[in-house]
C-alpha positions as CSV (number, residue, x, y, z in Angstrom):
1,M,100.6,-142.9,9.0
2,R,98.7,-145.7,10.5
3,P,95.4,-144.9,12.3
4,V,95.6,-145.6,16.0
5,T,92.8,-147.7,17.5
6,R,91.7,-147.1,21.2
7,T,91.1,-150.1,23.4
8,S,89.7,-150.3,27.0
9,R,92.5,-150.5,29.7
10,Q,91.1,-153.8,31.3
11,S,93.0,-156.8,30.7
12,A,91.3,-159.5,28.4
13,T,92.4,-162.2,30.8
14,T,89.6,-163.7,32.8
15,S,89.7,-164.2,36.9
16,S,89.9,-168.2,36.5
17,Q,93.2,-167.3,33.9
18,Q,94.5,-165.1,36.1
19,A,94.3,-167.1,39.1
20,K,96.0,-170.0,37.2
21,M,98.7,-167.5,36.1
22,T,99.4,-166.6,40.1
23,A,99.0,-169.7,41.5
24,K,102.3,-170.5,42.1
25,P,104.6,-167.5,41.8
26,A,107.2,-169.0,43.9
27,K,108.0,-172.1,41.5
28,A,108.0,-169.6,38.8
29,E,110.5,-167.5,40.9
30,R,112.7,-170.3,41.2
31,L,112.6,-171.3,37.7
32,E,113.8,-168.2,36.6
33,K,116.5,-167.8,39.1
34,R,117.6,-171.4,37.9
35,Q,117.5,-170.3,34.3
36,L,119.7,-167.1,35.0
37,E,122.1,-168.8,37.3
38,Q,122.9,-171.3,34.5
39,S,123.2,-168.9,32.0
40,V,125.4,-166.8,33.6
41,Y,128.7,-167.0,36.0
42,W,128.5,-165.0,38.9
43,T,131.1,-164.1,41.2
44,R,130.8,-164.8,44.9
45,S,130.7,-161.0,45.5
46,E,128.1,-160.2,42.7
47,R,126.0,-163.4,44.3
48,F,126.0,-161.5,47.3
49,R,125.7,-158.0,46.3
50,W,122.6,-159.6,44.7
51,L,120.8,-161.4,47.7
52,W,121.8,-158.3,49.6
53,Y,119.7,-156.2,47.3
54,R,116.8,-158.6,47.2
55,L,117.0,-158.5,50.9
56,R,116.9,-155.0,51.3
57,L,113.9,-154.9,48.8
58,T,112.0,-156.9,50.5
59,V,112.5,-155.2,54.2
60,H,111.3,-152.0,52.4
61,E,108.2,-153.4,50.9
62,M,107.3,-154.8,54.2
63,N,108.2,-151.8,56.1
64,Y,106.1,-150.1,53.5
65,A,103.2,-152.6,53.7
66,S,102.9,-152.5,57.5
67,R,103.2,-148.7,57.6
68,R,100.3,-148.4,55.1
69,M,98.1,-150.7,57.3
70,V,99.0,-148.7,60.3
71,E,97.9,-145.6,58.5
72,L,94.9,-147.2,57.2
73,Q,93.8,-148.6,60.8
74,M,94.4,-145.1,62.1
75,R,92.0,-143.8,59.7
76,L,89.2,-146.2,61.0
77,R,89.3,-145.2,64.5
């Protein structure tokens, strides 16, 4: 058995590297989506199902964020 080395849980990236990686997430998403669409043929129903799922997920995230903001604002009062 090999010995296990422990490392810190903090990322090794610096803040400038992290800023570069997250500067244009929309462009990366579009590129990933385009690559996925080119690699696989989806039927119309599959595409609608995927878009509906993404819409529901986005709405869920927005509702959660707004609910958390209200909770945090209520604590400040």
